[in-house]
N, C-alpha and C positions, 0 to 999 in steps of 0.2 A: 711120280708126277705130283706136283704141289697143287692142292686145291685152294683157291682164294675164296674166302667167305666175306660177303658184303655185310657190313654192320650198318643198320639203319640209324640215322642221326637221332639223338635224343632231343625232344622238344622241351624247352624250359618255359614254364608259365610265369609271367611277370604280372604281378598285381599292381595296377596303376591306382594310386590313391585318388579318392574323389575330392577334387578341389572345390566343389560346390559347397556353399555354406549350408548348415543345417536349416531345415524348414522351421521357422519360428512357430511356437505354439499359438493356437487360436482360441483355445478353451480357457481364456483368462477370466478370473473373477475380480470384481472391483469393490466388493463389500464383504468384510468378514464378520459383520454383525457386532463388532466390538465398539462400544461407545468411547468417547474421549474420557480422560480421567475424571473430569468434573465439568460443571457448567461454566466455571471460570476459565478452564482450558478452552472450551468451545468458543466463548466470547473472545478470548485472547487471540485465537487463531483467526477468527473473522475480522478482528480489528486490524491485523496485519494485512490481510488480503484486501479488505475494503479501503483502507487508507492508502495502500500502494496504488490501487485503481484510481482513487481520487487524485493522488499526487501526480500520476502519469497522464491524467487527463484523457485526451483523444488518441493517445498512442495505441496502435494495434500491433506492435512488433514485439510483444512479450506475452507470457502466460504466467499467471499466479494462481496457485492452488494450495490446498491443505487437506490433511488426513486422507490423501489419495495414494493408491498403490503406485509405485514406480517399478516397472518391469525392465530388467536389463540383461537377463540371461535365461536360457532354457533350463539350466540347472536350478536356478533360483525358483522358477515356476514349478518344476517337479518337486522340489523340497518344501515349497510353500514356506519359505524361511524369512521373508522380509516384508515388513509393512512400511508404507510410505511415511515421509516426514510430516510434521504438523503444519509446516509452511514451507513452500519453495517457490522460486521464481526462475523462469528460463527466458533469456533475452534473445532478440533477433530471431523470433519464430512467429508464425501466423497466430495471432491472438484470437482470431475469430472462429477458429475450429473448435467444435464441441468435443470435449474429452471426458471419458469416465475415469481415466487414470492416465499416467504418463508411461507410454510404451516406447522405450528407447529405439527399437528397430523400426518403429513407424515414424520416428521423428528425426530421421537422418543421423542417428547416433548421438543426438544431443542429450546431455545430462543437465540437471539444475545448475544455475550459476550461484544461487544463494539458497541456503537451507537454514531453517530455524526449528529446533526441537524444543517443545514446551515440556520441561521435565516434571517429574514427581519423584518422591522417594523410591517408588517401585521401578522407575525407568532410568534413574540417573546413571547407574553403572553401565547400562547398555548405551545410553546416549553419549557418554564420555568414552566408551570403549569400542565395541564392535561397530556401532553405527558410524562413529567418527572415523574409524579405520576404513570402512567402506566408502565414505564420502571423500576421503583423502586419496585412497589408493585405487579405487575402481571408478568412482564418479569423477574424480578430479575436480570437485566443486570448489570454486575459488574462495567462497566465503561461507563459513559455518558458525552458527551461534546456538547457545543453549540458554534457557531461562525458565525458572520455576515461578509460575504466577503467584504462588503462595510464599515466595522468598524474594523480597525486593532486591537484595544484594547478590543474587545468584547469576547475573548476566556474565557470560564468558563468550569469547569469539576467537576464531582462527582464520588466517588468510593463507592461501596456498602459495608458497614460494619454493617450489620443488617438493617440499613437504609442509605440513601445517605449522605455522608460526603463530603463537598466541598473541592476540592484539592487546594493546595497552589502552586503558580508558583515559579519556580526557578529564579536565577538571570537573566536569559535570557527571562523570561516571558513564559517559556514552562511548560506544564503539563505532568506528567508521566502517561503512560498507562500500568498498571500492566499486563493486559491480553495479550497484544501484545509484551511487553518488549521494547517499543519504547516511545520516547517523541513526543508530539504534540506541535508544535510551528509555528510561522509565518516565512515567507520567502518572500522577495520582489524581483520581477523580472517579466519577460515577459513569458507567456505561451499561446500558440495558438494566438499570435498577440495581446494579452491583458496584459498590465502591471498593476500589482496590488500587494497587500499584500495577499499571499495565505497561507492557512493552510496546513502544510507539516509534514511528519514524519521525525524524527531524531533517529539514533541508540543510543545505550547506551554510545558510545564514543562522541556523539554530532555531528556526521557526517550526512549530509543530505541524506535521502533515495531517490535515484534518480528515475525519471521517466524512462521508457524503452529507450526513445530517448536520454535522458541525459546519461544513462549508456552506450549506444552504442557510444556516442561521447567520453566519458571518455576512453573506451576501444581503440578507434581509436587514441586518443591522446597518450595513453600509448604505443601503438604499434609504433607510429611515433617516440616517444622518444627512444624506444629501437632500432629502425632502425638507428636513428641518432648516437646513441652511438656505434652501430656496425660499421657503416660507418667510424666514427672517429677512431675506433680501426684499421680498415683495412688501413685507410689513414696513420696512424702513423706507422704501420708495413711496408707499401710500402715505406714510406719516409726513415725509418731507413735502409731498404735494399739498397735503392739508395745511401744514404750517405756512407754506408759501402763500396759499390763498388767504389764510387768516392774517398774515402780515400785510398783504395788499389791502385787505378789508379794514383792519383796525390800525395798521401802522406799527403796532407793537403788540406782542403776544406775551401774556404772563409767563414768568420763568418756570412755574410749576406745571404749566399745561403740557409740556412735552413729556414730563414724568407720568402724568395722568393718562396720556395716550398710549403708553407702553403696553397696557393690558388689553387693548382693543385688537380685534382680529383685523385681517386685511380687508374683509368685506365691510366691517363697521367703519374703518378708516376711509375706504373708498366712498361709502354712502355719505359720510360727513363732508368729505371733500366735494362731492357732487352737490350736496345741499348748499354748502358755503359758496361754491362757485355760481350756482343758480341764483342765490340771493344777491351776490355781488353784481351779477349781470342785470338784475331787475332794478338795482338802485340807480 
Protein backbone atom coordinates (compact mmCIF):
# COMPACT_ATOMS: atom_id res chain seq x y z
CA UNK A 1 0.00 0.00 0.00
CA UNK A 2 1.22 3.37 -0.96
CA UNK A 3 0.92 6.04 1.69
CA UNK A 4 0.39 9.61 0.44
CA UNK A 5 1.95 12.36 2.45
CA UNK A 6 0.36 15.83 2.25
CA UNK A 7 2.90 18.60 2.00
CA UNK A 8 1.77 21.92 3.50
CA UNK A 9 2.11 24.81 1.05
CA UNK A 10 5.02 27.19 1.69
CA UNK A 11 4.06 30.83 2.43
CA UNK A 12 6.08 33.49 0.63
CA UNK A 13 6.43 36.77 2.42
CA UNK A 14 6.32 39.75 0.06
CA UNK A 15 7.62 43.08 1.34
CA UNK A 16 5.58 45.95 -0.07
CA UNK A 17 7.65 49.10 -0.39
CA UNK A 18 6.41 52.09 1.53
CA UNK A 19 5.30 54.60 -1.07
CA UNK A 20 4.75 57.33 1.47
CA UNK A 21 7.27 60.20 1.33
CA UNK A 22 9.66 60.48 4.24
CA UNK A 23 8.57 62.74 7.03
CA UNK A 24 10.42 66.03 6.60
CA UNK A 25 12.59 67.12 9.50
CA UNK A 26 11.21 69.71 11.86
CA UNK A 27 14.32 70.51 13.92
CA UNK A 28 15.62 73.08 11.45
CA UNK A 29 18.07 75.79 12.40
CA UNK A 30 17.94 79.19 10.72
CA UNK A 31 21.05 80.87 12.08
CA UNK A 32 24.54 79.42 12.04
CA UNK A 33 26.04 82.43 13.78
CA UNK A 34 28.33 83.16 10.85
CA UNK A 35 28.42 86.84 9.80
CA UNK A 36 28.64 88.03 6.21
CA UNK A 37 32.11 88.51 4.77
CA UNK A 38 32.17 92.27 5.46
CA UNK A 39 30.00 95.27 6.18
CA UNK A 40 30.04 96.02 2.45
CA UNK A 41 28.65 92.56 1.74
CA UNK A 42 25.86 93.19 4.25
CA UNK A 43 24.98 96.54 2.68
CA UNK A 44 25.15 95.04 -0.83
CA UNK A 45 22.69 92.29 0.15
CA UNK A 46 20.23 94.77 1.66
CA UNK A 47 20.52 97.05 -1.38
CA UNK A 48 19.27 94.24 -3.62
CA UNK A 49 16.43 93.25 -1.29
CA UNK A 50 15.22 96.76 -0.51
CA UNK A 51 15.47 98.10 -4.06
CA UNK A 52 13.54 95.12 -5.44
CA UNK A 53 10.84 95.73 -2.83
CA UNK A 54 10.70 99.39 -3.86
CA UNK A 55 10.66 98.52 -7.56
CA UNK A 56 7.86 95.98 -7.16
CA UNK A 57 5.78 98.48 -5.19
CA UNK A 58 2.53 97.07 -3.82
CA UNK A 59 3.03 93.59 -5.27
CA UNK A 60 2.52 90.76 -2.77
CA UNK A 61 3.16 87.81 -5.09
CA UNK A 62 6.86 87.36 -4.45
CA UNK A 63 9.42 86.83 -1.70
CA UNK A 64 12.89 88.36 -1.58
CA UNK A 65 15.42 87.32 1.06
CA UNK A 66 19.09 87.13 1.78
CA UNK A 67 21.60 85.24 3.90
CA UNK A 68 18.81 82.78 4.76
CA UNK A 69 18.96 79.01 4.78
CA UNK A 70 17.25 77.20 1.94
CA UNK A 71 16.23 73.67 2.94
CA UNK A 72 15.51 71.30 0.06
CA UNK A 73 16.21 67.73 1.27
CA UNK A 74 16.39 65.62 4.43
CA UNK A 75 19.91 64.53 3.53
CA UNK A 76 21.03 68.14 3.33
CA UNK A 77 19.58 68.76 6.79
CA UNK A 78 21.31 65.72 8.26
CA UNK A 79 24.67 66.68 6.76
CA UNK A 80 24.29 70.37 7.57
CA UNK A 81 26.03 70.99 4.28
CA UNK A 82 24.43 74.00 2.69
CA UNK A 83 24.06 77.64 3.57
CA UNK A 84 21.59 79.88 1.79
CA UNK A 85 22.42 82.40 -0.93
CA UNK A 86 23.19 86.05 -0.24
CA UNK A 87 20.15 87.18 -2.24
CA UNK A 88 17.28 85.28 -3.78
CA UNK A 89 13.79 85.97 -5.09
CA UNK A 90 10.86 83.60 -5.57
CA UNK A 91 7.95 84.69 -7.77
CA UNK A 92 4.27 83.79 -7.64
CA UNK A 93 4.20 82.98 -3.92
CA UNK A 94 2.52 84.59 -0.92
CA UNK A 95 4.82 87.46 0.00
CA UNK A 96 2.99 88.24 3.23
CA UNK A 97 4.05 85.02 4.99
CA UNK A 98 6.71 85.42 7.68
CA UNK A 99 9.67 83.14 7.01
CA UNK A 100 12.84 82.43 8.98
CA UNK A 101 14.22 80.59 5.98
CA UNK A 102 13.03 79.00 2.75
CA UNK A 103 11.85 75.42 3.32
CA UNK A 104 11.06 73.91 -0.07
CA UNK A 105 8.65 71.21 1.18
CA UNK A 106 6.64 73.89 2.97
CA UNK A 107 6.50 76.05 -0.18
CA UNK A 108 4.84 73.55 -2.53
CA UNK A 109 8.22 72.52 -3.92
CA UNK A 110 9.14 76.03 -5.05
CA UNK A 111 12.79 76.98 -5.47
CA UNK A 112 14.26 80.47 -6.06
CA UNK A 113 13.77 82.02 -9.49
CA UNK A 114 16.76 84.34 -9.06
CA UNK A 115 19.91 83.95 -6.96
CA UNK A 116 22.83 86.34 -6.43
CA UNK A 117 25.97 85.32 -4.57
CA UNK A 118 28.16 88.14 -3.27
CA UNK A 119 31.60 86.60 -3.63
CA UNK A 120 34.86 87.07 -1.83
CA UNK A 121 38.24 85.46 -2.52
CA UNK A 122 37.41 82.80 0.07
CA UNK A 123 34.04 81.87 -1.47
CA UNK A 124 34.63 82.38 -5.21
CA UNK A 125 35.53 78.73 -5.92
CA UNK A 126 32.40 77.46 -4.15
CA UNK A 127 30.13 80.09 -5.72
CA UNK A 128 31.38 79.23 -9.22
CA UNK A 129 31.52 75.50 -8.51
CA UNK A 130 29.39 73.44 -6.16
CA UNK A 131 26.77 76.15 -5.52
CA UNK A 132 26.38 76.85 -9.22
CA UNK A 133 25.94 73.12 -9.82
CA UNK A 134 23.26 72.88 -7.11
CA UNK A 135 21.37 75.89 -8.46
CA UNK A 136 21.53 74.47 -11.98
CA UNK A 137 20.87 70.78 -11.36
CA UNK A 138 18.80 70.66 -8.16
CA UNK A 139 17.11 74.03 -7.78
CA UNK A 140 16.75 74.61 -11.54
CA UNK A 141 16.96 78.32 -10.75
CA UNK A 142 16.45 80.23 -14.03
CA UNK A 143 18.82 83.14 -13.30
CA UNK A 144 22.06 82.99 -11.28
CA UNK A 145 24.58 85.81 -10.75
CA UNK A 146 27.84 86.33 -8.87
CA UNK A 147 29.48 89.61 -7.88
CA UNK A 148 32.33 90.61 -5.59
CA UNK A 149 31.53 93.98 -3.92
CA UNK A 150 35.28 94.70 -3.82
CA UNK A 151 35.84 93.91 -7.53
CA UNK A 152 33.71 96.16 -9.79
CA UNK A 153 34.32 94.08 -12.94
CA UNK A 154 33.44 90.72 -11.37
CA UNK A 155 29.76 90.50 -12.40
CA UNK A 156 28.84 87.24 -14.14
CA UNK A 157 25.50 85.59 -14.79
CA UNK A 158 23.87 82.49 -16.23
CA UNK A 159 20.40 81.74 -17.58
CA UNK A 160 18.95 78.24 -17.46
CA UNK A 161 18.26 76.83 -20.92
CA UNK A 162 18.38 73.11 -20.23
CA UNK A 163 21.68 73.89 -18.54
CA UNK A 164 23.28 77.18 -17.53
CA UNK A 165 24.30 79.43 -20.43
CA UNK A 166 26.55 82.35 -19.55
CA UNK A 167 24.93 85.74 -20.19
CA UNK A 168 26.55 88.42 -22.35
CA UNK A 169 26.83 91.95 -20.96
CA UNK A 170 25.32 94.88 -22.82
CA UNK A 171 27.28 98.01 -23.77
CA UNK A 172 26.99 99.28 -20.18
CA UNK A 173 28.29 96.06 -18.69
CA UNK A 174 24.85 95.04 -17.39
CA UNK A 175 23.22 91.60 -17.43
CA UNK A 176 19.54 91.02 -18.14
CA UNK A 177 17.42 89.15 -15.59
CA UNK A 178 14.56 87.56 -17.48
CA UNK A 179 12.74 86.38 -14.36
CA UNK A 180 12.51 89.88 -12.84
CA UNK A 181 12.36 91.87 -16.07
CA UNK A 182 15.24 94.00 -14.78
CA UNK A 183 18.90 94.65 -15.54
CA UNK A 184 21.66 93.93 -13.02
CA UNK A 185 24.52 96.38 -13.26
CA UNK A 186 26.94 98.43 -11.22
CA UNK A 187 26.41 101.87 -9.73
CA UNK A 188 29.04 104.02 -8.03
CA UNK A 189 28.05 106.08 -5.02
CA UNK A 190 27.62 106.30 -1.27
CA UNK A 191 25.18 104.07 0.61
CA UNK A 192 25.03 104.00 4.41
CA UNK A 193 28.21 106.10 4.65
CA UNK A 194 30.22 103.70 2.47
CA UNK A 195 31.33 104.74 -1.01
CA UNK A 196 31.76 101.82 -3.40
CA UNK A 197 30.65 100.26 -6.67
CA UNK A 198 27.37 98.55 -5.84
CA UNK A 199 25.33 95.93 -7.67
CA UNK A 200 21.96 97.54 -8.49
CA UNK A 201 18.79 96.89 -10.45
CA UNK A 202 17.83 98.95 -13.51
CA UNK A 203 14.44 98.88 -15.21
CA UNK A 204 13.85 98.06 -18.86
CA UNK A 205 14.38 101.72 -19.83
CA UNK A 206 17.76 101.79 -18.09
CA UNK A 207 16.61 103.82 -15.08
CA UNK A 208 18.06 102.97 -11.69
CA UNK A 209 15.60 101.18 -9.40
CA UNK A 210 15.82 103.32 -6.26
CA UNK A 211 16.11 102.37 -2.65
CA UNK A 212 13.15 103.46 -0.49
CA UNK A 213 15.04 106.50 0.84
CA UNK A 214 16.12 107.45 -2.69
CA UNK A 215 12.53 107.17 -3.90
CA UNK A 216 11.34 109.35 -1.01
CA UNK A 217 13.97 111.95 -1.88
CA UNK A 218 12.90 111.87 -5.54
CA UNK A 219 9.27 112.40 -4.54
CA UNK A 220 10.23 115.30 -2.29
CA UNK A 221 12.26 116.91 -5.09
CA UNK A 222 9.38 116.46 -7.54
CA UNK A 223 6.95 118.04 -5.07
CA UNK A 224 9.34 120.95 -4.54
CA UNK A 225 9.59 121.50 -8.31
CA UNK A 226 5.81 121.45 -8.64
CA UNK A 227 5.48 123.93 -5.78
CA UNK A 228 8.04 126.22 -7.39
CA UNK A 229 6.19 126.12 -10.72
CA UNK A 230 2.92 126.86 -8.94
CA UNK A 231 4.47 129.79 -7.05
CA UNK A 232 5.92 131.15 -10.27
CA UNK A 233 2.48 130.93 -11.85
CA UNK A 234 0.90 132.80 -8.95
CA UNK A 235 3.67 135.39 -9.06
CA UNK A 236 3.18 135.98 -12.78
CA UNK A 237 -0.58 136.27 -12.29
CA UNK A 238 -0.20 138.78 -9.45
CA UNK A 239 2.34 140.78 -11.46
CA UNK A 240 0.06 140.94 -14.50
CA UNK A 241 -2.82 142.11 -12.32
CA UNK A 242 -0.68 144.89 -10.80
CA UNK A 243 0.59 146.03 -14.22
CA UNK A 244 -2.97 146.09 -15.57
CA UNK A 245 -4.09 148.32 -12.68
CA UNK A 246 -1.07 150.58 -13.11
CA UNK A 247 -1.73 150.85 -16.85
CA UNK A 248 -5.30 151.92 -16.14
CA UNK A 249 -4.07 154.33 -13.46
CA UNK A 250 -1.22 155.99 -15.35
CA UNK A 251 -1.85 155.04 -18.96
CA UNK A 252 1.76 154.01 -19.37
CA UNK A 253 4.10 152.04 -17.10
CA UNK A 254 7.89 152.62 -17.14
CA UNK A 255 9.70 149.83 -19.03
CA UNK A 256 11.97 149.00 -16.10
CA UNK A 257 9.09 148.57 -13.65
CA UNK A 258 8.32 145.00 -14.71
CA UNK A 259 11.95 144.04 -14.07
CA UNK A 260 11.80 145.64 -10.64
CA UNK A 261 8.70 143.63 -9.78
CA UNK A 262 10.39 140.29 -10.47
CA UNK A 263 11.96 140.10 -7.02
CA UNK A 264 8.71 140.63 -5.14
CA UNK A 265 6.77 137.81 -3.56
CA UNK A 266 3.20 136.92 -4.48
CA UNK A 267 1.98 138.49 -1.25
CA UNK A 268 3.85 141.73 -1.91
CA UNK A 269 2.51 141.92 -5.45
CA UNK A 270 -1.04 141.28 -4.27
CA UNK A 271 -0.70 143.98 -1.59
CA UNK A 272 0.55 146.49 -4.18
CA UNK A 273 -2.24 145.54 -6.57
CA UNK A 274 -4.79 145.95 -3.77
CA UNK A 275 -3.39 149.36 -2.79
CA UNK A 276 -3.25 150.55 -6.40
CA UNK A 277 -6.76 149.34 -7.05
CA UNK A 278 -8.11 151.05 -3.94
CA UNK A 279 -6.35 154.33 -4.85
CA UNK A 280 -7.76 154.20 -8.36
CA UNK A 281 -11.25 153.59 -6.97
CA UNK A 282 -10.95 156.66 -4.69
CA UNK A 283 -9.98 158.96 -7.54
